[in-house]
C-alpha positions, 0 to 999 in steps of 0.5 A, a space after each residue: 021303462 024307456 030305453 033312454 032310462 035304461 042305458 041312462 042308468 046302466 052308464 050310472 051304474 058301469 060308472 060306479 063300479 069302475 070307481 069302485 075298482 079303481 086304485 086309491 091315491 092317498 099319498 103318504 110321506 116317509 121320513 128317513 129315520 137316519 142315514 144308511 151307511 154302508 158296510 165297512 170292509 176291514 183286513 184281518 191280520 194274519 189271514 192274507 197270504 201268498 199261496 202259490 209263486 212261481 217265478 217265469 221260469 216255473 210257470 210265472 203264476 202268483 196265487 193269493 188270498 186277502 182276508 177281511 172282515 165285513 162289519 154292519 154299522 146301521 142300526 138294522 140289519 142289511 144283506 150283502 148281494 154282490 161285490 165287484 172288486 179290483 186288487 191291486 199289487 204294487 200300485 198296478 191292477 193284478 186281477 178283477 173280480 167278483 163275490 155273492 156273498 149272500 150275507 145277512 148282517 144284524 146291526 154291528 155284527 162282522 162276517 168273513 170275506 175272502 178275495 182270491 188273486 191269481 196272476 200272470 207274471 210273465 212280463 211283469 217284472 217288477 211284481 215279479 221282484 217284488 213278490 220275490 222280495 216278500 219272502 226276503 224282507 218287504 210285504 208284497 203291497 196290495 190294495 183292493 177297490 171296489 164296489 158293495 150292493 147291499 139291501 135293507 
């Protein structure tokens, strides 16, 4: 064989090997079976409490636990990865925090979650008065806001 024929043969073999190694380019269409709903958080009566209340002259600290249940409304399981939250007391931001619950929820299953609140009462007279009234005649108003990262 002459040199030109060998070069052509080597080039053809190289192209054939290269084509065999190329990734497949099948484009497959997927269809979403149903909407993905975020897990739902619900307060649990009796699981939210003031754990510690020190007036400003005695330290000025309020510690509170907010108890909740998280429910998976989907027809497939989900894993809760992170919860970034803000707790508002009497309409004002008291604390920001994050949880990494790493909870696996089957469809329609629930799991307990609690949010810890520790805040300084110094210079926050409205919050101090509201916390003191919670022991006498009026519950402490609070709200939990945040974002949730989960996977399915």
